[in-house]
C-alpha positions in Angstrom: -18.9 16.8 30.6 -20.4 14.4 27.9 -21.6 11.2 29.2 -21.2 8.1 27.3 -24.8 7.6 26.9 -25.1 10.9 24.9 -22.0 10.0 22.8 -23.9 6.8 21.5 -27.5 8.2 21.3 -28.0 7.9 17.7 -28.2 11.2 15.6 -27.2 13.2 18.7 -23.8 11.5 18.9 -20.9 13.9 18.5 -18.9 11.7 16.2 -20.3 10.0 13.0 -17.6 7.7 11.4 -13.9 8.2 10.6 -12.0 9.7 7.8 -10.7 7.2 5.1 -7.1 6.4 5.1 -6.6 8.6 2.0 -8.5 11.6 3.6 -6.1 11.1 6.6 -2.9 11.2 4.6 -4.1 14.5 2.9 -4.8 16.0 6.3 -1.0 15.2 7.2 0.0 16.7 3.8 -1.9 19.9 4.2 -0.9 20.5 7.7 2.8 19.5 7.6 3.7 21.0 4.1 2.5 24.5 4.8 4.3 24.5 8.3 7.7 23.5 6.5 7.0 26.2 3.8 6.2 28.9 6.5 9.4 28.2 8.3 11.4 27.9 5.2 10.3 31.4 4.0 13.0 33.3 6.0 16.0 31.3 4.8 14.6 31.4 1.2 14.2 35.2 1.3 17.5 35.6 2.9 19.1 33.4 0.3 17.4 34.2 -2.9 15.1 37.1 -2.1 11.4 37.6 -2.9 9.8 39.6 -5.6 7.4 42.3 -5.1 4.7 40.6 -7.1 4.9 37.4 -5.0 4.5 39.4 -1.7 1.6 41.2 -3.2 0.0 38.0 -4.3 0.6 36.5 -0.7 -1.1 39.4 1.0 -4.0 39.3 -1.5 -4.7 35.6 -1.4 -4.1 35.6 2.5 -6.7 38.4 2.9 -9.4 36.9 0.6 -9.1 33.4 2.2 -8.9 34.8 5.9 -12.0 37.0 5.2 -13.7 34.0 3.6 -13.1 32.1 6.9 -13.8 35.0 9.3 -16.8 36.5 7.7 -18.1 33.7 5.7 -17.5 30.4 7.4 -17.5 31.8 11.0 -19.7 34.8 11.6 -22.3 34.0 8.7 -22.6 30.3 8.4 -21.6 29.1 11.7 -23.2 31.8 14.0 -25.8 33.5 11.6 -24.6 37.0 12.7 -26.3 38.4 9.6 -28.4 37.3 6.5 -26.8 37.7 3.1 -28.0 37.5 -0.5 -27.7 34.3 -2.1 -24.8 35.3 -4.5 -22.9 36.6 -1.6 -23.4 33.4 0.5 -21.9 31.4 -2.5 -18.9 34.0 -2.7 -18.3 33.6 1.1 -18.4 29.9 0.7 -15.9 29.7 -2.0 -13.5 32.2 -0.5 -13.5 30.5 2.7 -12.6 27.2 1.1 -9.8 28.8 -0.7 -8.2 29.1 2.9 -7.7 25.3 2.6 -8.9 24.7 6.2 -11.6 22.3 5.4 -14.8 22.1 3.6 -17.5 24.4 4.7 -19.8 21.5 6.2 -16.9 20.2 8.3 -15.5 23.5 9.3 -18.9 24.7 10.5 -19.7 21.4 12.2 -16.3 21.4 14.1 -16.7 25.0 15.2 -20.3 24.7 16.4 -19.1 21.6 18.5 -16.3 23.9 19.8 -18.9 26.3 21.2 -21.4 23.7 22.4 -18.6 22.1 24.5 -16.0 24.9 24.9 -13.0 23.9 26.9 -15.0 20.8 28.1 -15.0 17.1 27.2 -16.4 17.1 23.6 -14.5 20.4 22.5 -12.4 19.4 19.5 -9.5 21.6 20.3 -9.4 22.8 23.9 -5.8 23.6 25.3 -6.9 22.4 28.7 -7.5 18.8 27.7 -4.4 17.4 29.6 -4.9 19.6 32.8 -2.9 22.5 34.1 0.4 21.0 34.9 3.4 22.3 32.9 3.5 19.2 30.7 -0.4 19.1 30.5 -0.4 22.9 29.4 2.4 22.2 26.7 0.5 19.1 25.4 -2.8 21.1 25.5 -1.3 23.9 23.4 -0.1 21.5 20.7 -3.4 19.7 20.6 -5.4 23.0 20.4 -3.0 24.5 17.7 -3.1 21.5 15.1 -2.9 18.2 16.9 -6.6 17.8 17.1 -6.6 17.8 13.2 -5.1 14.4 13.3 -8.0 12.8 15.3 -9.8 10.5 12.5 -13.2 10.8 14.0 -15.5 13.0 12.3 -17.9 15.4 13.9 -21.6 14.3 13.4 -22.7 16.8 10.7 -26.3 15.7 10.9 -26.3 17.0 14.5 -24.4 20.2 14.2 -25.1 21.5 10.6 -28.6 20.3 9.5 -29.3 23.8 8.0 -26.2 23.4 5.5 -27.0 19.8 4.7 -30.4 21.0 3.6 -29.0 23.9 1.3 -28.3 22.4 -2.1 -26.3 25.3 -3.4 -23.9 25.5 -0.4 -23.7 21.7 -0.6 -22.7 22.1 -4.3 -19.9 24.4 -3.0 -18.9 21.8 -0.3 -18.6 19.0 -2.9 -16.2 21.4 -4.9 -13.7 21.8 -2.1 -11.0 19.5 -3.7 -11.1 21.7 -6.8 -11.1 25.0 -4.9 -7.9 23.7 -3.1 -6.4 23.1 -6.4 -7.3 26.7 -7.6 -6.1 28.1 -4.4 -2.6 26.6 -4.9 -2.1 26.9 -8.8 -3.8 30.1 -9.5 -0.7 32.0 -7.8 1.5 29.9 -9.8 -0.3 30.8 -13.0 -0.3 34.5 -12.1 3.3 34.5 -11.3 4.1 32.8 -14.5 2.2 35.3 -16.5 3.8 38.2 -14.6 7.3 37.1 -15.2 6.7 35.0 -18.4 8.9 32.3 -16.8 8.6 29.0 -15.0 10.6 30.5 -12.1 7.9 32.9 -11.6 5.3 30.0 -11.4 7.4 28.3 -8.8 7.9 31.4 -6.6 4.3 32.3 -7.0 3.4 28.9 -5.9 5.7 28.8 -2.9 5.1 32.4 -1.7 1.5 32.9 -2.4 0.4 29.2 -2.2 2.3 27.3 0.5 3.8 30.2 2.5 0.5 31.9 2.4 -1.4 28.9 3.5 1.0 28.1 6.4 0.7 31.6 7.8 -2.9 31.6 7.7 -3.1 28.2 9.2 -1.1 29.4 12.1 -3.1 32.5 12.7 -6.4 30.5 12.7 -4.9 28.0 14.9 -3.7 30.4 17.4 -7.2 31.6 17.9 -7.8 28.0 19.1 -4.8 27.7 21.3 -3.4 31.1 22.4 -6.8 32.8 22.6 -7.9 30.2 25.1 -4.6 30.5 27.3 -3.2 34.0 27.2 -5.0 37.4 27.4 -7.7 39.5 29.0 -11.3 38.5 29.8 -13.2 41.7 30.1 -16.5 39.9 29.4 -18.2 36.8 31.2 -18.2 33.6 29.3 -18.5 30.0 30.4 -15.0 29.1 29.2 -11.4 30.4 29.1 -11.8 32.5 25.9 -9.5 35.6 26.1 -8.7 38.5 23.9 -5.2 38.6 22.4 -4.4 41.9 20.8 -1.2 41.2 18.9 -3.3 38.9 16.5 -6.1 41.4 15.8 -5.1 42.5 12.4 -3.6 39.2 11.1 -6.9 37.4 12.2 -9.1 40.2 10.9 -10.6 40.7 14.4 -11.1 37.1 15.4 -8.5 37.3 18.4 -11.0 39.5 20.3 -12.1 36.1 21.2 -13.5 36.5 24.6 -16.5 38.9 23.5 -17.0 36.3 20.8 -17.6 33.5 23.4 -19.6 35.8 25.7 -21.8 36.5 22.7 -21.4 34.2 19.7 -23.9 35.6 17.4 -22.7 39.2 17.7 -21.2 40.3 14.2 -18.6 42.4 15.8 -16.0 40.8 18.1 -13.7 43.9 18.8 -16.2 46.0 20.6 -14.0 48.0 22.9 -12.2 51.3 22.1 -9.0 50.7 20.1 -10.1 47.1 19.0 -9.7 46.8 15.3 -12.1 44.4 13.6 -11.6 44.2 9.9 -14.1 41.5 9.6 -16.8 43.6 11.3 -16.0 46.5 9.1 -16.4 44.5 5.8 -19.9 43.2 7.2 -20.8 46.9 7.8 -19.7 47.7 4.0 -21.9 44.7 3.0 -24.9 46.3 5.0 -24.2 49.8 3.5 -24.5 48.2 0.0 -27.7 46.3 0.9 -26.0 42.9 0.4 -26.6 41.8 3.9 -29.4 42.4 6.4 -30.4 41.7 10.0 -26.9 42.3 11.4 -26.6 41.5 15.0 -24.5 44.4 16.2 -23.7 44.8 19.6 -25.7 47.3 22.0 -24.5 49.2 24.8 -27.0 47.4 27.1 -25.9 44.1 25.9 -22.3 44.8 26.5 -22.9 46.1 30.0 -24.9 43.0 30.8 -21.8 40.9 29.6 -19.0 42.9 31.3 -17.0 41.1 33.9 -17.1 42.7 37.3 
């Protein structure tokens, strides 16, 4: 548990200031609008249909953004599971930003805090914040899934990401986050317009590959915070309630093998048991084969045996 003395201890404090009202309004917009778009997708497709190029763009933009988060934001920048050439570091920071889940500095700071206090006081999105009663579990799920995003207090970046703050190139990407969000939303509209040579193509491209894609990716990422700390198996020993949830393995690019990740956070592969598909780990493997990354922290049989439950 985090003591009040620690929470107020200068640069060691968990929080450091609050979002401005304008920033907080933007959080509401970028959480609620994609949710509405995501749930509107079925009636829209049923009533007006969806063109192949819109679905193709949705898959491409989803995959790029998702891998930017899983390989870049998460396994590289947060946990340093591998070292990458500078151009690839920048590319991963940019593609992660295109997922519209926050700038790299704030995303990594929140996630490092999650690991420091996983499922304890101080964890930004534990589903067990309100206890284990039926009402408490329901409230905890909503909080872990997206409710935590509405907390105006900001994680102390000086405490959790001093390495990124000292990296001038990555900080340049961080300061460009707003423009990258614009690109992430308007580029599908531009491609749709050029593919159909019509304003309708721009609108459908923006809706499917912009808003719906963002909503789908948000829900998959949020499910790692909520579902994967509530439902599933725990083959490895961890200090929290992290679990494996196989139905999300492909959509999350391997992130839903969450139990091993919390048992061994710096491991570059999360799906380590037979049949556990981990697309993010396979991409890191390809990067290693091309010589673009080095010092990859791959799992070893001895390490896995030590971590196994039972």
